[in-house]
N, C-alpha and C positions, 0 to 999 in steps of 0.2 A: 614375956610377950613376943609371940611370933609376929614378924612383919607380914602384913598382907601382901601377897604377890601382886604387883601391878597387872591389871588385865591387859592383855595384848589385844588391841583392837584388830578385828579381821581386816585385811586390805579391802578398800572399796571395790565393789564388784563392777567390773566394766563389761557391759554386754558386748559380746562378740557377734556382730551381725555378719551373716554370710555376705561376702563381697562378690556380687555378680559381675560388676564391671570395675575396672581400675579407676581410681580417682583421676579427673582430668588434671593434667600437669599445666599449670599456668606459667607461661613464660613472662618475664618481667614486662616486655613491651608488646605483649600479644594484643592485637586489635579485638574488640568484642565481635563475635560472629554476627554479621548482619546479613540478611538474605540478599543474594546478588540482585542488583537492579538490572533490568534489561538495558543493553547498550543503547544509547540514543541513536536514532538513525543518522547516517552520514548527512552532512549538510548538503542541501541541494546545490547543484552547480552554480546557478545564478538566481538572484531573487526573482520571484514571480511577479511580473507586472500584470495586473488584471485590468483589462480595458473597461471603461464604463459602458454600460449596455447601449446608451444612445450613440456611442461612437462606432458601433458595429454596423457595417453596410455590406452590400454585396461585394465580394472580393476581399473582405477583411481576412487576415491570416490569424488563426488562433491555434495554440497548441492544446492538446488534450488537457494538460494541467490547467490552462487558463479557462477552458470550457468547464472543467471540473469545479474550479473556484467560483465561476459565475453561477453554476447550478447550486452550489452550496450556499452562496450568498442570497440568491433570490431565484428559486426555481421557476416561479410563475413568470417573473420578469424576463428571465433568460429564454424561456420557452416562447414568450410573445415576441421578443426581440429577434430571435433567430428564425422564427416562422417564415418558411419559403425563401430564406436568404441562401444564396450560394456563397459559401465561404471556403477558404483554404484551411485545411486541417492538417496539423503536423503531429505525429505521434510515433509510437513504436508498435511494430506488428506483433500482436499477441497470438492471433490465430488467422489462418487463411482457410476459407471454406469455399470450395468450388464443387458444385454438383450440377454440371451443365444440363444433364437430362431432366433435372427438376427445375431448371431455370433459377438456381440459387447460387449466387456468387457474392460473398461478402468478406470483408476483413474486420477483425476486431482490433482496434487500436487502443493502446493504453498510454499513460503519461510517463514521464521520466521519474516523477515522484510517485509515491504510493497513492494514486488517485482512487477515489471511490468509484467514479464514473468512467466507463470505457465508451468508445464510440463504435457503433456497428455501421460500416460503410458498404452499401450494396452497389454492385457494378453491373453494367450491361455485358452481354455475351462477348463483345469484341475485346473486353479487357482480360479475358481468361488467361491468355498467354502471358501478359504482363504480370498478372497476379501470381501465376504459377512460379515465377522467378523469385518471388519474395520469400524471405525466411524469417522465422520468429526472432524478435529482438531487433530487427532492422528498423532504422528510422526512415519514415516515408512522409511525403507531403502529397495531399490529394485535394481535388476540388469536389465539393459535394453540396447537395441541397439539403438543408436541415429538414427533417421529417418527423419531429416529435421525439418522445423518449418513452422507454418502457424499462426493461432491465438495463438497457444501454441507451446512450444518446444516438439517435438514428440519423444517418445521412444517406440519401439515395442519389441515383444517377451520378455516381462518383467516377472521376477519372484520375488516374495516377499522374502526378506531376514530376516527382523526383523520388528516387530512393538511393541510399548510399550504403 
């Protein structure tokens, strides 16, 4: 009797897949990749105190940020309260627009925070020279009469009080 030769099993076939990209190398302490979250905006300089609507009278001083907050909270109430009031508005110059030949003179003021509302403050002709000295980003205070809102909150008959 001849011994049967043990069959040699063929090695298991391993499929060689073409490697188009190298395998990611995982470092032991690697953080899982999370999409970068946008940086939170820097904290505003001081907390915003929003006056109650019934405390606003002629001569009340409001920053654009405060006006913005009032309009966000109650646009109809803010509009009714401010109607025909002359108030002192503080904000940052966003745009100076002077077209004397068209009788157009106004400033667009924005708040220190990223406010939704800006104020459009129109001036009389005598103010052109003062307005011309303002630069964008400058902080100003002005007195103006509230005149409704559209794309911006509108103040008319404005006079500059201070700029720094």
